[in-house]
GURO-348338 format. One line per field, with one value per residue: chain; z, y, x of N, C-alpha, C in turn. Coordinates in nm, 3 decimals. Layout:
N
chain A  ...
nc3 Z  ...
nc2 Y  ...
nc1 X  ...
cac3 Z  ...
cac2 Y  ...
cac1 X  ...
cc3 Z  ...
cc2 Y  ...
cc1 X  ...
***
This chain:
216
chain A  A  A  A  A  A  A  A  A  A  A  A  A  A  A  A  A  A  A  A  A  A  A  A  A  A  A  A  A  A  A  A  A  A  A  A  A  A  A  A  A  A  A  A  A  A  A  A  A  A  A  A  A  A  A  A  A  A  A  A  A  A  A  A  A  A  A  A  A  A  A  A  A  A  A  A  A  A  A  A  A  A  A  A  A  A  A  A  A  A  A  A  A  A  A  A  A  A  A  A  A  A  A  A  A  A  A  A  A  A  A  A  A  A  A  A  A  A  A  A  A  A  A  A  A  A  A  A  A  A  A  A  A  A  A  A  A  A  A  A  A  A  A  A  A  A  A  A  A  A  A  A  A  A  A  A  A  A  A  A  A  A  A  A  A  A  A  A  A  A  A  A  A  A  A  A  A  A  A  A  A  A  A  A  A  A  A  A  A  A  A  A  A  A  A  A  A  A  A  A  A  A  A  A  A  A  A  A  A  A  A  A  A  A  A  A
nc3 13.038  12.834  12.507  12.369  12.452  12.460  12.366  12.359  12.141  11.980  12.063  12.146  12.056  11.888  11.678  11.623  11.510  11.281  11.168  11.011  10.887  10.693  10.541  10.451  10.346  10.093  9.884  9.858  9.755  9.529  9.419  9.347  9.201  8.974  8.939  8.844  8.603  8.442  8.301  8.247  8.204  8.244  8.462  8.581  8.672  8.853  9.082  9.133  9.217  9.502  9.631  9.675  9.845  10.044  10.201  10.248  10.438  10.610  10.681  10.752  10.998  11.170  11.163  11.337  11.538  11.619  11.747  11.913  12.153  12.169  12.199  12.362  12.263  11.976  12.026  12.117  11.849  11.669  11.789  11.766  11.471  11.404  11.507  11.441  11.337  11.366  11.312  11.157  10.862  10.847  10.824  10.551  10.380  10.330  10.288  10.515  10.436  10.273  9.973  10.001  10.128  9.978  9.644  9.654  9.845  10.137  10.444  10.614  10.823  11.009  11.154  11.469  11.539  11.684  11.803  11.545  11.215  10.993  10.781  10.819  10.995  10.790  10.610  10.819  10.820  10.553  10.565  10.735  10.719  10.393  10.457  10.646  10.464  10.194  10.394  10.419  10.179  10.044  10.208  10.164  9.889  9.835  10.029  10.033  9.745  9.564  9.735  9.823  9.660  9.267  9.162  9.409  9.427  9.226  9.303  9.538  9.460  9.255  9.480  9.616  9.388  9.375  9.628  9.658  9.484  9.554  9.820  9.752  9.613  9.869  9.980  9.844  9.865  10.147  10.207  10.072  10.250  10.463  10.430  10.402  10.670  10.860  11.106  11.178  11.075  11.160  11.395  11.360  11.239  11.424  11.740  11.817  11.965  11.912  11.915  12.159  12.123  11.871  11.863  12.012  11.803  11.594  11.675  11.880  12.027  12.063  12.302  12.440  12.558  12.661  12.689  12.892  13.090  13.211  13.284  13.491
nc2 8.003  8.017  7.857  7.963  8.232  8.602  8.799  9.088  9.284  9.415  9.735  10.040  10.308  10.198  10.120  10.375  10.477  10.283  10.318  10.569  10.647  10.417  10.511  10.748  10.660  10.527  10.718  10.858  10.666  10.616  10.896  10.957  10.747  10.840  11.120  10.981  10.884  11.085  11.152  11.326  11.685  11.971  12.129  11.949  11.814  11.968  11.929  11.721  11.666  11.877  11.723  11.501  11.617  11.707  11.460  11.374  11.523  11.473  11.193  11.189  11.350  11.195  10.955  11.081  11.152  10.943  10.834  11.024  10.999  10.704  10.615  10.414  10.186  10.129  10.105  9.826  9.739  9.739  9.588  9.376  9.306  9.266  9.056  8.791  8.406  8.085  7.993  8.159  8.140  7.881  7.913  8.116  7.912  7.781  7.933  8.020  7.814  7.916  7.935  7.627  7.609  7.790  7.717  7.398  7.362  7.252  7.211  7.257  7.213  7.449  7.663  7.731  8.114  8.410  8.736  8.831  8.687  8.564  8.657  8.929  9.050  9.082  9.284  9.477  9.587  9.621  9.852  10.014  10.135  10.192  10.352  10.582  10.623  10.747  10.941  11.130  11.184  11.325  11.525  11.687  11.692  11.841  12.085  12.128  12.193  12.358  12.423  12.204  12.056  12.013  11.723  11.581  11.652  11.498  11.208  11.181  11.212  10.946  10.761  10.827  10.728  10.466  10.357  10.408  10.259  10.002  9.993  10.028  9.773  9.609  9.661  9.598  9.328  9.295  9.399  9.130  8.916  9.049  9.037  8.808  8.670  8.713  8.737  8.865  9.151  9.214  9.250  9.436  9.719  9.707  9.610  9.553  9.320  8.938  8.592  8.372  8.108  8.119  8.315  8.158  7.921  8.069  8.268  8.110  8.144  8.418  8.414  8.184  8.346  8.597  8.633  8.459  8.458  8.725  8.624  8.520
nc1 8.166  7.852  7.771  7.621  7.650  7.721  7.954  8.193  8.338  8.417  8.465  8.227  8.431  8.574  8.376  8.288  8.493  8.533  8.345  8.318  8.547  8.511  8.291  8.410  8.607  8.510  8.403  8.636  8.744  8.579  8.578  8.863  8.969  8.796  8.921  9.187  9.142  9.001  8.734  8.557  8.509  8.638  8.582  8.391  8.540  8.718  8.498  8.496  8.749  8.743  8.527  8.708  8.902  8.771  8.682  8.880  9.006  8.786  8.853  9.136  9.097  8.943  9.124  9.301  9.199  9.109  9.339  9.466  9.245  9.247  9.533  9.623  9.453  9.532  9.793  9.727  9.603  9.829  10.021  9.938  9.848  10.096  10.249  10.376  10.351  10.422  10.206  10.041  10.179  10.082  9.806  9.797  9.937  9.721  9.504  9.373  9.147  8.911  8.939  8.902  8.630  8.489  8.459  8.484  8.306  8.369  8.453  8.802  9.073  9.208  9.468  9.470  9.364  9.442  9.262  9.240  9.268  9.509  9.478  9.330  9.517  9.663  9.548  9.524  9.794  9.815  9.624  9.713  9.964  9.949  9.711  9.857  10.029  9.900  9.760  9.970  10.097  9.878  9.811  10.045  10.052  9.832  9.833  10.091  10.201  10.367  10.559  10.735  11.032  11.002  11.021  10.983  10.734  10.672  10.683  10.561  10.344  10.331  10.374  10.126  9.913  9.973  9.929  9.729  9.555  9.603  9.535  9.262  9.202  9.229  9.031  8.826  8.806  8.810  8.536  8.445  8.497  8.399  8.114  8.041  8.165  7.914  7.905  8.099  8.057  7.845  7.882  8.086  7.943  7.703  7.628  7.888  7.935  7.964  7.876  7.969  8.063  8.170  8.345  8.471  8.550  8.657  8.826  8.988  9.273  9.250  9.024  9.143  9.348  9.289  9.029  8.956  9.121  9.048  8.767  8.852
cac3 12.924  12.723  12.353  12.278  12.511  12.371  12.429  12.320  12.001  11.897  12.150  12.087  11.979  11.765  11.579  11.563  11.369  11.155  11.091  10.959  10.779  10.564  10.531  10.385  10.245  9.990  9.845  9.862  9.628  9.378  9.343  9.338  9.021  8.855  8.913  8.762  8.425  8.401  8.182  8.288  8.169  8.366  8.594  8.684  8.783  9.002  9.160  9.202  9.316  9.596  9.706  9.748  9.955  10.195  10.242  10.241  10.582  10.725  10.697  10.875  11.130  11.207  11.216  11.401  11.676  11.727  11.779  12.072  12.216  12.161  12.193  12.388  12.154  11.854  12.029  12.128  11.729  11.630  11.854  11.733  11.350  11.361  11.570  11.335  11.421  11.257  11.254  11.007  10.806  10.763  10.756  10.461  10.304  10.324  10.319  10.585  10.419  10.220  9.843  10.007  10.125  9.796  9.530  9.686  9.925  10.266  10.551  10.618  10.975  10.978  11.278  11.599  11.571  11.808  11.771  11.423  11.143  10.951  10.665  10.898  11.004  10.669  10.540  10.892  10.802  10.433  10.564  10.842  10.650  10.350  10.510  10.673  10.326  10.210  10.459  10.434  10.042  10.020  10.243  10.087  9.723  9.858  10.104  10.001  9.597  9.556  9.840  9.796  9.513  9.179  9.164  9.556  9.421  9.119  9.373  9.566  9.330  9.221  9.583  9.665  9.304  9.415  9.769  9.652  9.428  9.622  9.937  9.677  9.551  9.957  10.048  9.820  9.967  10.284  10.221  10.030  10.301  10.615  10.412  10.425  10.778  10.862  11.259  11.220  11.007  11.231  11.540  11.369  11.256  11.540  11.889  11.863  12.039  11.882  12.019  12.254  12.040  11.752  11.889  12.038  11.699  11.520  11.727  12.011  12.128  12.207  12.349  12.541  12.645  12.693  12.761  12.973  13.188  13.260  13.369  13.632
cac2 8.079  7.971  7.854  8.110  8.428  8.684  8.870  9.215  9.213  9.573  9.877  10.174  10.400  10.154  10.093  10.513  10.502  10.255  10.376  10.739  10.528  10.340  10.640  10.874  10.639  10.468  10.840  10.909  10.517  10.671  11.028  10.918  10.634  10.944  11.201  10.884  10.866  11.207  11.110  11.486  11.804  12.021  12.219  11.859  11.771  12.006  11.939  11.560  11.690  11.910  11.587  11.414  11.692  11.673  11.353  11.326  11.548  11.381  11.056  11.216  11.390  11.054  10.853  11.152  11.190  10.766  10.832  11.052  10.922  10.565  10.575  10.224  10.033  10.163  10.027  9.717  9.656  9.731  9.465  9.226  9.298  9.265  8.907  8.699  8.335  7.984  7.977  8.279  8.085  7.783  7.986  8.122  7.791  7.688  8.084  8.038  7.747  8.026  7.848  7.475  7.644  7.837  7.646  7.275  7.370  7.168  7.332  7.212  7.245  7.601  7.658  7.836  8.229  8.482  8.809  8.865  8.601  8.645  8.797  9.035  9.127  9.164  9.394  9.569  9.629  9.751  9.942  10.103  10.178  10.275  10.507  10.658  10.739  10.813  11.061  11.173  11.232  11.384  11.678  11.733  11.756  11.966  12.245  12.210  12.181  12.493  12.492  12.106  12.016  11.917  11.569  11.526  11.591  11.337  11.092  11.149  11.169  10.799  10.671  10.828  10.626  10.351  10.292  10.422  10.134  9.860  9.979  9.987  9.646  9.530  9.715  9.487  9.191  9.288  9.365  9.042  8.845  9.083  9.024  8.631  8.651  8.775  8.782  8.988  9.226  9.253  9.310  9.601  9.782  9.711  9.626  9.532  9.165  8.818  8.467  8.332  7.984  8.149  8.355  8.060  7.827  8.114  8.312  8.050  8.173  8.496  8.340  8.121  8.403  8.746  8.600  8.339  8.551  8.843  8.612  8.493
cac1 8.040  7.794  7.834  7.520  7.627  7.780  8.067  8.236  8.494  8.458  8.387  8.181  8.500  8.648  8.306  8.260  8.609  8.525  8.207  8.365  8.650  8.423  8.189  8.496  8.757  8.430  8.392  8.802  8.807  8.541  8.685  9.018  8.949  8.769  9.078  9.287  9.103  8.984  8.638  8.481  8.571  8.741  8.482  8.342  8.703  8.763  8.370  8.560  8.872  8.654  8.481  8.853  8.984  8.615  8.664  9.030  9.009  8.761  8.953  9.279  9.032  8.888  9.243  9.401  9.096  9.117  9.470  9.459  9.193  9.229  9.638  9.653  9.372  9.588  9.933  9.763  9.595  9.967  10.079  9.824  9.887  10.239  10.283  10.327  10.411  10.436  9.999  10.052  10.233  10.032  9.718  9.856  9.968  9.574  9.422  9.232  9.043  8.878  8.898  8.806  8.481  8.384  8.515  8.479  8.189  8.408  8.610  8.936  9.107  9.329  9.604  9.404  9.370  9.399  9.139  9.254  9.311  9.581  9.416  9.277  9.687  9.755  9.476  9.543  9.914  9.809  9.559  9.784  10.089  9.874  9.691  9.959  10.109  9.810  9.709  10.103  10.110  9.736  9.864  10.185  10.038  9.766  9.899  10.248  10.263  10.455  10.697  10.861  11.046  10.909  11.054  10.964  10.600  10.601  10.749  10.400  10.186  10.279  10.314  9.968  9.830  9.993  9.906  9.557  9.471  9.625  9.395  9.129  9.171  9.234  8.876  8.684  8.826  8.793  8.452  8.348  8.465  8.352  8.013  8.087  8.171  7.831  7.853  8.223  8.041  7.727  7.989  8.172  7.855  7.567  7.630  8.001  7.919  7.978  7.840  8.109  8.083  8.194  8.487  8.556  8.600  8.720  8.949  9.049  9.379  9.192  8.954  9.177  9.496  9.244  8.906  8.927  9.210  8.916  8.683  8.919
cc3 12.816  12.563  12.292  12.354  12.410  12.463  12.309  12.233  11.978  12.054  12.071  12.016  11.914  11.635  11.524  11.429  11.275  11.101  10.954  10.897  10.647  10.497  10.454  10.314  10.114  9.881  9.793  9.708  9.463  9.312  9.263  9.190  8.937  8.861  8.834  8.629  8.378  8.301  8.190  8.205  8.297  8.482  8.657  8.731  8.863  9.087  9.288  9.289  9.484  9.677  9.787  9.854  10.095  10.273  10.302  10.406  10.701  10.759  10.793  10.993  11.239  11.236  11.334  11.567  11.734  11.782  11.920  12.142  12.278  12.204  12.219  12.295  12.034  11.870  12.025  11.990  11.670  11.643  11.777  11.581  11.307  11.467  11.505  11.370  11.317  11.209  11.164  10.876  10.725  10.778  10.622  10.330  10.274  10.285  10.315  10.562  10.299  10.091  9.864  9.993  9.989  9.667  9.570  9.798  10.094  10.286  10.597  10.800  10.907  11.156  11.360  11.569  11.706  11.784  11.613  11.349  11.036  10.835  10.707  10.917  10.885  10.613  10.658  10.868  10.659  10.460  10.671  10.770  10.474  10.381  10.550  10.521  10.211  10.218  10.412  10.264  10.029  10.074  10.198  9.947  9.721  9.900  10.047  9.855  9.561  9.655  9.795  9.663  9.376  9.167  9.297  9.504  9.325  9.156  9.460  9.519  9.329  9.359  9.650  9.496  9.349  9.502  9.753  9.622  9.528  9.737  9.857  9.697  9.746  9.982  10.010  9.868  10.085  10.298  10.183  10.178  10.482  10.574  10.470  10.585  10.876  11.022  11.287  11.171  11.082  11.368  11.518  11.377  11.328  11.631  11.925  11.935  11.903  11.935  12.087  12.157  11.914  11.771  11.920  11.932  11.615  11.542  11.907  12.098  12.168  12.248  12.533  12.683  12.721  12.729  12.900  13.132  13.275  13.363  13.552  13.688
cc2 7.978  7.963  7.985  8.255  8.466  8.760  8.994  9.219  9.360  9.727  9.985  10.272  10.325  10.149  10.239  10.558  10.474  10.318  10.490  10.688  10.501  10.427  10.738  10.807  10.543  10.587  10.874  10.819  10.600  10.819  11.011  10.813  10.814  11.065  11.125  10.920  11.031  11.226  11.265  11.566  11.878  12.117  12.080  11.818  11.809  12.004  11.793  11.593  11.758  11.799  11.509  11.470  11.679  11.561  11.320  11.390  11.513  11.271  11.098  11.258  11.253  10.986  10.950  11.137  11.076  10.773  10.896  11.040  10.818  10.507  10.410  10.117  10.010  10.072  9.872  9.644  9.624  9.596  9.356  9.189  9.240  9.156  8.818  8.544  8.191  7.954  8.050  8.170  7.975  7.804  8.042  8.050  7.710  7.824  8.081  7.910  7.788  7.948  7.705  7.533  7.708  7.746  7.451  7.266  7.255  7.255  7.204  7.254  7.357  7.603  7.765  8.036  8.247  8.648  8.837  8.723  8.647  8.709  8.903  9.087  9.195  9.266  9.521  9.640  9.683  9.839  10.093  10.207  10.247  10.396  10.604  10.757  10.799  10.982  11.189  11.286  11.328  11.514  11.749  11.805  11.873  12.085  12.229  12.210  12.289  12.479  12.317  12.091  11.978  11.783  11.513  11.488  11.516  11.199  11.077  11.177  10.983  10.697  10.681  10.750  10.481  10.293  10.319  10.300  10.018  9.882  9.978  9.818  9.569  9.509  9.622  9.371  9.173  9.314  9.282  8.971  8.908  9.069  8.846  8.594  8.763  8.838  8.923  9.137  9.336  9.362  9.455  9.715  9.808  9.756  9.548  9.340  9.060  8.702  8.398  8.204  8.016  8.246  8.220  7.899  7.916  8.213  8.251  8.079  8.300  8.489  8.315  8.235  8.513  8.681  8.554  8.393  8.657  8.772  8.549  8.604
cc1 8.027  7.812  7.722  7.494  7.707  7.879  8.076  8.337  8.501  8.379  8.319  8.315  8.544  8.526  8.292  8.389  8.595  8.420  8.235  8.479  8.600  8.347  8.294  8.584  8.623  8.414  8.536  8.828  8.753  8.612  8.808  9.026  8.863  8.861  9.156  9.276  9.073  8.891  8.558  8.532  8.603  8.675  8.404  8.474  8.692  8.618  8.450  8.704  8.816  8.614  8.602  8.938  8.889  8.678  8.806  9.024  8.935  8.793  9.032  9.201  9.012  9.030  9.328  9.347  9.120  9.257  9.488  9.389  9.126  9.399  9.636  9.572  9.479  9.738  9.879  9.711  9.768  10.040  10.038  9.856  10.029  10.331  10.266  10.443  10.393  10.261  9.957  10.098  10.141  9.864  9.725  9.851  9.818  9.458  9.326  9.115  8.914  8.816  8.837  8.665  8.412  8.416  8.454  8.379  8.245  8.458  8.719  8.934  9.247  9.388  9.494  9.474  9.379  9.269  9.125  9.328  9.440  9.614  9.395  9.422  9.725  9.719  9.542  9.731  9.929  9.755  9.664  9.886  10.013  9.840  9.801  10.042  10.020  9.781  9.864  10.137  10.039  9.788  9.955  10.104  9.862  9.762  9.994  10.265  10.346  10.594  10.740  10.885  10.953  10.902  11.010  10.799  10.550  10.616  10.603  10.346  10.182  10.269  10.151  9.826  9.871  9.923  9.731  9.502  9.484  9.493  9.271  9.080  9.195  9.125  8.808  8.719  8.760  8.616  8.349  8.362  8.430  8.211  7.964  8.055  8.049  7.830  7.966  8.177  7.921  7.791  8.024  8.076  7.777  7.650  7.778  8.014  7.924  7.957  7.948  8.141  8.134  8.333  8.555  8.656  8.674  8.879  8.991  9.169  9.322  9.104  9.054  9.298  9.431  9.098  8.894  9.003  9.114  8.837  8.729  8.949
***
């Protein structure tokens, strides 16, 4: 396969899921921050709460719907992000070479990666666990606040707050690096494709173990 040829990295189902996820998480994050600091009067805060609930429902439907129609893809994604080896430890030892690129304007050798690099794996794990916690605690706090014990309600509230802030911070880093790695950004949000040469450079294990086998 030629270096300038294109390969599919993200299917249309993955891209649609990601669109809805991003478009629901951003207003959830903004409304969550407003609800945390409460800068407005009671009437305005009620509006922000409704916004938070509406987009929470949208995110839940998106996540559950994708799980139902793409269980095999979800299982493969989970397998990939939880597959940790010595290359991941070496990647984190140099932080993927990003500090050297940003601060020293030079590139260093980094360990070969699969479809996702070690940083993307970490973000995927945090997004998966954090998303489940936020969806679960969010529904419990909204739908059953008078049913569950008060102590459990407070605990759910603290979990929701901590995981919410954690995902917001991870999301900001994810956006920055996503735009920096613009081919991946376009791939996720436009047509799902990346140049073969770029995949071979950034994800050689993915190309070697999966794409080459498909060609044969």
